[in-house]
N, C-alpha and C positions, 0 to 999 in steps of 0.2 A: 375571582375564581368561583365557578358555579358549584353549588352544593350537590345538585342533582343534574345529571346529563340528559335525563329523559324521564318521561312519565313512568316507564317500566322501572327505572332505577328508584324512583320515589316510592312506587308500590312495593318493591322488594324490601326496601329499607323499613317501610311501615310494617310489613309482615314480620320482619326480624324483631322490631320493637315489640310487637304483639306476642311473639314467641317467648322473648325474654320475660315479659310481664307474666304470661300464663305459667311458665315454668317456675317463676318466683312465687306467684300468688297461690297456685293450686297444688304444687308438689313441695310441701315444706313440713318441718317439724319444729315446734316451739321448744326452746331449751329451758328447762327448769332451773339450771344453774346460773343463768345470766341475770344479773340484777335488773337490767334494762330491757328484758324481753327479747333476748337474742333469738335468732332463727337460723336453722339449716334449711337451705332450699336448693332446688335444681336450676335456678336462674343463672347461677355461675357456670354450670355446665353448658347451658345454651349460649351464654355470653362467649365462652371459649370456642364453641363450635362456630358461632357467627364470626368471631374475630379471625379465626384460622381460615375459614372458607371464603369469607367475603372481604377480608382486609381490615385495615386499621380504621378507616373512615366509618364503615358500617358497624364495625365492632364498637367503636366509641359512641356512635349515635344510638345503637340499640341498647347498649348497657346503660348509658346515661338516662335516656327517656324511659326505657322499659322498667328499670328498677326505681326511678324517681316517681313514676306514676304509681307503682306498687306502694311506695311509702305514703303517697297522698291518699289513695283509696283505702289503705289499711289503718289510717289514723295516726301515722307517724309523720305528719306533715313537717315538723321541725327538722326531720332527717333528710327530706327530699333535696334541698340544695346541696347538701354534703354528698349524698348518694349520687346525685347528678355528676358531680366532679370526680368523686372516687371511682365510680364505675365507668364513667366516660374515659378517664385516663387509663384505667385498667384495660378496657377494650382496645384502646389505641396501642398500649404497650404490647399486648399479646399479638395484635395484628401486625404491628411494625416488626417485631422480632421474627415471627413465623414466616413473614413474606420473604425473608432473605433466602429461604429455600422453597418458596412457593407453597408453604404449609405442608410439605410432604416429608419433612424431616422430624422424626420422633424426638431427636435431641433438641433441635431448635424449638419445637413446640413445647417440650418439657421445660426448657429454660424460660420460654415466654410466659408460661403459666406460673412458674415459680416466682419470676420477677414481678409479674402482675399481681400475684398473691401477696407478696411482701408489701407492695404498694397498697393493696386493699387493707391488709391488717394494720399497717401504719396509718393509713387514712382514716379508718374507722376508730382506731385508738384515739387519734387526735380529735375526731368528731365527738366522741363520747366525753373526752376531757372538756371540750368547749361547751357542750350541752349540759354537762352535769358538774363541772368544776372539781373533779376528783380524779386523781391519778390511779387509784385502785380499781374503781368500777369498770373501766374498760378491759381490764385483765380477764374478767369473766366472759367476755365476748370472743376472746382469741381462740378457744377450742372450737367453737361453732364455725368461725371463719376458716380455721385450719381444715376442718372437715369438708367445708365447701370446696376448698382448693384441692384437697385429696380426691374428692369425687370428680372434680374437673380433670384431674390428671388420669384417673382410672377409667372414667366414662367419656369425657369430652374429647381427649386426644385420640383414643381409638376410633370413636365415631367420626371425628373430623378426617382421619386418614381414610376411612372407608368411603366417606363422601367424596374426598379428593380423588381416590382411586376409581370411583364409579363415573367420574366426569359429569356428575349431575349438573354442575355449574354451567356446562356448555348449553344446557336447555333453558337456562334462566336468563 
């Protein structure tokens, strides 16, 4: 099975990776409550928009690469392999569930983001346990992760529906 069907497909996927990275790197707030330097960022919103509008494959690829690259360039290199898996699977989950109604159902999109968000919180909890060997430390990251999911619900889903309604994908 081919990963990319065309040069155009490869370019679009690369742009989506870049958008997830930019929204993660440059639109964020560092949390003072998190022991391990937690972050609230808009990369999750862009991951949701990408997954709903471009599907599970591009959602998985853009989430995995965009956010893992962020970890590497931000000095959190140990997190990168975990982020690659957690965010890649999250993008896949959201894209897979939302595609059942072509990304046009608020309910399916909501369910997709909630299930993807549960995966994200669980995945990062396990990651912090593995990296720090402590069951309590990861609890401090849950509020920041929950806020990212809430932002994805409030901003990402409506923007995705606007994009779907505008048929912008037919020009891409």
